[in-house]
LUMBAKE-217423 format. One line per 5 residues: their letters; for each residue x negated, y negated, z negated of C-alpha. Coordinates in steps of 0.001 Angstrom, whole numbers, plus 500000, padded with zeros to 6 digits. Layout:
BEGIN
a = X,Y,Z; ...
END
This chain:
BEGIN
mkvli = 737449,227732,035514; 735016,224400,036577; 735742,221437,038375; 733531,219988,040870; 732849,216009,039341
rraea = 731307,214609,042116; 730334,215048,046359; 727016,216835,046657; 725169,217398,049619; 722492,220046,051006
eievr = 720769,220982,054483; 719042,223799,055666; 718012,224912,059010; 718263,227828,061208; 716462,228760,064133
ksrfi = 716887,224782,065134; 720288,224854,064298; 721102,222003,061262; 723859,222963,058923; 724853,220514,056266
aialp = 726556,221822,053376; 728954,219109,051650; 731097,219645,048704; 733834,217451,047638; 736039,217332,044570
tetme = 739727,217806,046038; 742972,218769,043829; 745572,219106,046364; 745868,220789,050150; 746154,217105,051639
dvrka = 743374,215767,050176; 741606,218905,051864; 742858,217712,054823; 741334,213990,054302; 738468,215470,052907
vdsvr = 737492,217416,056449; 739225,214386,058382; 736763,211911,056746; 733353,214567,057143; 734685,214607,061055
rehpa = 734279,210946,061384; 730626,210935,059877; 729413,213255,062134; 731099,212465,065315; 728412,214626,067087
ashvv = 728378,218044,065225; 728830,220825,067113; 731356,222704,064453; 733084,221106,060936; 733554,224332,059001
hasvi = 735625,224063,055419; 736176,226365,052414; 738246,225020,049761; 739802,226282,046175; 742309,225037,044808
grsgt = 744623,224947,041149; 744195,225828,037476; 743150,229612,038357; 741806,228130,041806; 744778,231094,043246
mysfs = 745379,228370,046005; 742383,227958,049164; 741743,227309,053093; 739266,228099,055263; 738536,227424,058821
ddrep = 736172,228896,062175; 736588,225612,063550; 735514,227304,066897; 733021,229946,065521; 733917,233425,066400
kntag = 736829,234636,064450; 735357,235374,060146; 731385,234182,060815; 731855,230883,059299; 734806,229609,056638
rpafe = 735314,233374,055219; 731748,233611,054193; 731716,229667,052908; 734957,230911,051252; 733866,234037,050110
vlkgs = 730529,232325,048485; 732927,229335,046555; 734831,231863,045305; 732536,234025,043617; 731623,230345,041953
gitni = 734195,229876,038781; 734757,226531,040879; 738424,225067,041550; 739829,221548,043065; 736281,221614,045587
ticiv = 736064,221844,049484; 732792,222548,051424; 732434,220941,054923; 729328,222849,056465; 728385,220779,059433
ryfgg = 727226,222082,062343; 724411,220666,064869; 724110,223338,067424; 719795,223785,067902; 720046,225768,071358
tllgt = 719604,229532,070211; 722883,231494,069666; 722773,233330,066280; 724574,236204,066802; 727846,236861,064331
gglvk = 725609,238480,061387; 723122,235705,062082; 726082,232910,061544; 727538,234942,058825; 724484,234569,056966
aygds = 724283,231144,057712; 727513,229841,056552; 726884,231415,053460; 723918,230605,052667; 724896,226948,053550
akevl = 727825,227557,050664; 725219,228876,048143; 722735,226183,048923; 725378,223424,048099; 726499,225384,045117
kavdt = 722760,224599,043596; 723241,220620,043683; 726640,220675,042191; 728048,218627,038993; 730653,220485,037419
eelie = 732837,219924,033540; 734947,222415,032304; 738667,222386,033955; 740692,220173,031342; 744126,219919,031530
rlryr = 745963,216564,031371; 749008,215055,030839; 750105,211717,032051; 751149,208818,029318; 753140,205611,029469
mtlpy = 753447,203345,026686; 754606,200072,026105; 753110,197830,023330; 753692,194598,021559; 750014,192441,021670
psytl = 749051,192628,018270; 748779,196880,018460; 746930,196228,021388; 743588,196765,019845; 744676,199856,017531
ikrll = 745581,201715,020711; 742754,201237,022581; 740439,202722,020062; 742985,205406,019290; 743231,206240,023413
eetea = 739440,206544,023260; 739229,208615,019843; 741903,210883,021976; 740165,210612,025020; 742218,209535,027423
ttese = 741497,207674,030581; 743836,204510,031163; 744613,204004,034947; 746688,200765,034494; 747501,198127,031997
dfamd = 750301,195702,032880; 750044,192674,030526; 754025,190728,030736; 756261,190120,027722; 754479,193502,026340
itisg = 752050,195760,027165; 752180,199173,029389; 749263,201213,029737; 749073,204167,032103; 747041,207271,032113
lvpsq = 745834,210993,031525; 745413,212560,028044; 743764,215708,027662; 746587,218147,026384; 745277,219398,022997
hadrl = 745025,215247,022551; 748496,214511,023260; 749910,215363,019568; 747365,213478,017665; 748150,210632,020372
rsgve = 751828,210607,019240; 751418,210508,015834; 749140,207837,016221; 751352,205976,018088; 753652,206241,015430
digqg = 751114,205571,012576; 750287,202204,014785; 753533,201332,015845; 756211,201875,013411; 758678,202290,015842
rills = 757850,199527,018269; 755784,201432,021059; 757680,203199,023395; 755347,206317,024560; 755960,208418,026825
int = 754256,211914,027509; 755107,214579,030586; 754052,217919,030013
END
């Protein structure tokens, strides 16, 4: 599975109706709700803000909505396109500005499906990597070596707290967790506390 790296946008016009498709990274159903609310705030005059989401490591959680379009003419076609893309942790919001011409159910299905396809052409993705949360407390003299070890193990740092000792927390790819553990033991000689949540 792949995951979306950053927001992407694409627009099509169908018989004077504008369809703006926005792809957003989302990891939880709460993120999906926030993403849809955020797009609604960006486009307060839009006729509809339809969404389709695929969430989870294996892409088994999903959500979609027609947002007052006829049932299964908007969210579902976008979701079907998304489901076949091999991308997870993604929400596509499709903003429609009505152009005055009714498209009929077939026209809507095609327009929303095409919007999803169009934005998927514009997305940047990367392979989904399982990451584990780590936290360590270390003495000041070990800091430089630990920072180098974090770089070597592709660990990211979310916070650093400099007090009596230094506390660092972040995420490490699961395939490098053992390397991080052994590196910390070598550097710290028992003076560094490390926890990795599996």
